[in-house]
C-alpha positions in Angstrom: 0.0 0.0 0.0 2.9 2.4 -0.3 2.9 5.2 -1.1 -0.1 6.6 0.8 1.1 10.2 0.9 -2.1 11.5 -0.7 -4.4 9.7 1.7 -6.3 12.2 3.9 -8.6 9.8 5.7 -7.7 6.6 7.5 -10.9 6.5 9.5 -11.7 2.9 10.4 -9.1 1.5 7.9 -8.1 -1.6 10.0 -11.3 -1.7 12.1 -12.2 -5.3 13.1 -9.2 -6.6 11.1 -8.8 -9.2 13.9 -5.7 -10.9 12.5 -3.8 -7.9 11.2 -0.4 -7.1 12.8 1.6 -5.6 9.9 4.4 -3.1 10.0 3.2 0.4 9.1 6.2 2.4 10.3 7.1 3.4 6.7 3.7 4.8 5.8 3.7 8.5 4.8 0.7 10.0 6.7 1.7 13.6 6.2 -1.6 14.4 4.5 -3.9 12.5 6.9 -6.4 14.4 9.0 -8.5 11.5 10.3 -7.4 8.5 12.3 -10.6 7.9 14.3 -11.5 4.2 14.7 -8.4 3.3 12.6 -7.5 0.2 14.6 -10.8 -0.3 16.4 -11.2 -4.0 17.5 -7.9 -4.9 15.6 -7.3 -7.6 18.2 -3.9 -8.8 17.1 -2.3 -5.4 16.3 0.6 -4.7 18.6 1.9 -1.6 17.1 5.5 -0.4 16.7 7.6 -1.0 19.9 10.4 1.4 18.9 10.3 4.6 16.9 7.0 4.9 15.1 7.6 8.0 12.8 4.1 8.7 11.5 3.6 12.3 10.6 0.4 13.1 12.5 0.7 16.9 12.4 -2.6 17.4 10.5 -4.6 14.8 12.3 -7.7 16.2 14.0 -9.4 13.2 15.5 -8.0 10.0 17.1 -11.4 9.1 18.6 -11.5 5.3 19.4 -8.3 4.9 17.3 -7.1 1.9 19.4 -10.3 1.1 21.2 -10.7 -2.6 21.8 -7.3 -3.3 20.2 -6.6 -5.8 22.9 -2.9 -6.4 22.1 -1.9 -2.9 21.2 1.1 -1.5 23.1 2.8 0.7 20.5 5.1 3.7 21.2 3.4 7.0 20.4 6.0 9.2 22.0 7.2 10.7 18.8 3.8 11.6 17.4 2.8 15.3 16.8 -0.7 15.6 18.0 -0.8 19.4 18.2 -3.8 19.6 15.9 -5.8 16.8 17.5 -9.1 17.9 19.1 -10.6 14.6 20.1 -9.0 11.6 21.9 -12.3 10.3 23.2 -12.1 6.6 23.8 -8.7 6.4 22.1 -7.5 3.6 24.3 -10.8 2.4 25.6 -10.5 -1.4 26.3 -7.0 -1.4 25.0 -6.2 -3.9 27.7 -2.4 -4.2 27.0 -1.6 -0.6 26.5 1.2 0.6 28.9 3.7 2.0 26.4 3.9 5.4 28.0 7.5 6.0 27.0 8.9 8.5 24.6 12.4 7.0 24.3 11.4 4.0 22.1 12.0 1.4 24.8 9.7 -1.3 25.9 9.9 -4.0 28.6 11.9 -7.0 27.6 11.1 -10.5 28.6 13.7 -13.0 29.8 13.3 -16.7 29.2 14.4 -18.8 32.1 15.6 -22.4 31.7 13.1 -25.0 32.8 12.7 -28.8 32.7 11.7 -30.0 29.2 8.4 -31.2 30.4 7.4 -27.7 31.5 6.9 -24.6 29.4 9.5 -21.8 29.5 8.6 -19.1 32.0 8.6 -15.5 30.7 9.4 -13.0 33.4 8.9 -9.3 32.5 11.6 -6.9 33.5 10.4 -4.0 35.8 9.2 -1.0 34.0 10.9 2.3 34.3 8.1 4.9 34.5 8.6 7.6 32.0 5.7 9.9 31.2 3.8 9.9 28.0 4.3 13.5 27.0 2.1 14.7 24.1 1.1 18.2 23.0 -2.6 18.0 23.7 -3.2 21.7 23.9 -5.9 21.6 21.2 -7.7 18.6 22.6 -11.3 19.4 23.8 -12.5 16.0 24.9 -10.7 13.2 26.8 -13.9 11.3 27.6 -13.1 7.6 28.2 -9.6 8.1 27.0 -8.2 5.2 29.1 -11.4 3.5 30.1 -10.7 -0.1 30.9 -7.1 0.2 29.8 -6.4 -2.3 32.5 -2.6 -2.5 32.1 -1.9 1.3 32.2 0.3 2.5 35.0 2.6 5.1 33.7 2.8 8.8 34.5 1.1 11.2 32.1 2.0 14.7 31.1 -0.8 16.3 29.2 -1.9 19.9 28.5 -5.6 19.9 29.4 -6.3 23.6 29.3 -8.8 23.3 26.4 -10.5 20.1 27.6 -14.1 20.3 28.7 -14.9 16.7 29.3 -13.0 14.1 31.3 -15.9 11.8 32.0 -14.8 8.2 32.6 -11.2 9.1 31.6 -9.7 6.4 33.8 -12.9 4.4 34.5 -11.9 0.8 35.3 -8.2 1.5 34.7 -7.5 -1.1 37.3 -3.7 -0.8 37.7 -3.4 2.9 37.3 -1.7 4.5 40.3 0.0 7.7 39.2 -0.5 11.3 40.4 -3.2 13.2 38.4 -2.5 16.9 38.1 -4.7 18.5 35.5 -5.5 22.0 34.5 -9.3 21.9 34.6 -10.0 25.5 33.7 -12.2 24.5 30.8 -13.6 21.2 32.2 -17.3 21.1 33.0 -17.8 17.5 33.7 -15.7 14.8 35.4 -18.4 12.2 36.1 -17.0 8.7 36.8 -13.5 10.0 35.9 -11.8 7.5 38.3 -14.7 5.1 38.9 -13.4 1.6 39.6 -9.8 2.8 39.5 -9.2 0.3 42.3 -5.4 0.8 42.6 -5.3 4.6 42.7 -3.8 6.2 45.8 -1.9 9.2 44.5 -2.3 13.0 44.5 -5.4 14.1 42.8 -5.7 17.8 41.8 -8.0 19.3 39.2 -6.7 22.9 39.3 -9.1 25.7 38.6 -12.0 23.3 38.5 -14.6 25.9 39.5 -16.5 25.4 36.2 -17.1 21.7 36.8 -20.8 21.0 37.3 -20.9 17.2 37.5 -18.6 15.1 39.7 -21.1 12.2 40.1 -19.5 8.8 40.5 -16.1 10.5 40.2 -14.3 8.1 42.7 -16.9 5.5 43.1 -15.4 2.2 44.1 -11.8 3.6 44.0 -11.4 1.6 47.1 -7.6 2.2 47.6 -7.9 6.0 47.4 -7.1 7.9 50.5 -5.6 11.3 49.6 -6.8 14.8 50.1 -8.9 16.1 47.2 -7.5 19.0 45.3 -10.8 20.2 43.9 -12.6 23.5 43.6 -16.2 22.5 43.8 -17.7 26.0 43.6 -19.7 25.2 40.5 -20.7 21.6 41.2 -24.4 20.7 41.1 -24.1 16.9 41.2 -21.9 14.9 43.6 -24.1 11.9 43.7 -22.2 8.7 44.4 -18.9 10.7 44.2 -17.2 8.6 46.8 -19.6 5.7 47.1 -17.8 2.6 48.1 -14.4 4.4 48.3 -13.8 2.3 51.3 -10.3 3.6 52.3 -11.2 7.3 52.0 -10.6 9.3 55.1 -9.5 12.7 53.9 -10.9 16.1 53.1 -10.3 18.6 50.4 -6.6 19.5 50.0 -7.4 23.2 49.2 -8.8 25.7 51.6 -12.5 26.3 50.7 -12.8 29.5 48.5 -14.8 32.5 49.8 -18.5 31.9 49.9 -17.9 28.2 50.2 -16.9 25.4 47.9 -20.3 23.8 47.2 -22.6 26.8 46.8 -24.5 25.4 43.9 -24.5 21.7 44.7 -28.0 20.3 44.0 -27.4 16.6 44.5 -25.0 15.0 47.0 -26.4 11.4 46.9 -23.8 9.0 48.3 -21.2 11.7 48.6 -19.4 10.2 51.6 -17.7 6.8 51.6 -18.4 4.0 54.0 -15.6 5.0 56.3 -14.8 7.5 59.1 -14.7 11.0 57.9 -11.6 13.0 58.7 -13.4 16.0 60.3 -16.7 17.6 60.7 -18.6 18.0 57.4 -19.0 21.7 56.8 -20.2 22.4 53.2 -22.2 25.3 52.1 -25.4 23.4 51.2 -27.6 26.5 50.8 -28.7 25.4 47.3 -28.8 21.6 47.8 -32.1 19.9 47.1 -31.1 16.3 47.3 -29.2 14.6 50.1 -30.4 11.1 49.3 -28.0 8.4 50.4 -25.4 11.0 51.3 -24.0 9.0 54.3 -25.4 5.6 53.3 -23.3 2.8 54.8 -20.9 5.2 56.4 -20.5 2.7 59.2 -17.9 4.7 61.1 -19.3 8.1 60.7 -19.6 10.1 63.9 -19.1 13.7 63.0 -21.4 16.8 63.5 -23.2 18.1 60.4 -23.2 21.8 59.7 -25.6 21.9 56.8 -28.2 24.4 55.6 -31.1 22.2 54.6 -33.6 24.9 53.9 -34.0 23.9 50.2 -33.6 20.1 50.7 -36.6 18.2 49.4 -35.2 14.7 49.5 -33.3 12.9 52.3 -34.1 9.3 51.4 -31.5 6.8 52.8 -29.4 9.8 53.9 -27.9 8.0 56.9 -29.0 4.4 56.0 -26.8 1.8 57.7 -24.5 4.4 59.1 
């Protein structure tokens, strides 16, 4: 298929090509603007382990590019993604992806001698964590970017200043345990961002997150997480299930509440608190809250005073159920 230098659209090119694992490193993609769904469900495609010199400078969308590409673990560190606007679901269900290194290295496997009757054991060498650093300054959505990328556990260095949606970004990223420090100045929703990220116990800070309105399910079932929350919740209206089943959580917000309180416009706080002892008295500005349903449900160790304005609350169903 060489040359392909005039091709502008590779949308879905290898989608569902379940046996494909060819070498594409020599393709000239300098004219390509679309890579969305390019390797979707390409189960056998591993990608290039070393330098993968595709020219992606004109590409605008990588949506679902490697989604459900079960074996993919290619090195993207050299790619120019400055024009990319969408990385929604790019690595969704890319179960093997952990190639967050820009130096072209990947873990080697060492074969150990074993008796003839037994298969050779393959022992992976320890990974040296090096951040995946990409110019994502133009990206506007990272929804489900690493959802169910169950091998991912490398530091990430992304420019998120233009991103408005980080919903489910690390949902079910079961091994991910790296600090998350994001510029959230444009973000308006982080629902289920770290839901089921069961290994996570690192610093979490969404800086300048005052425009976020939805944090529902954000850390639901992140049952290892026990770090202060670096969140500005001044604009949040929905915190339902935010820390539901976050069974290790025993912290409060890292940042001092801003003037006029951090949760002024919160309307729903259902299942906000985890089933564990809270670090101190709960003292949110709840003047606009209408729903406190299940807020302390199954908070079995909870024994703190509540300093809430409930003047607008219309629902308190299961608020302290099984507490």
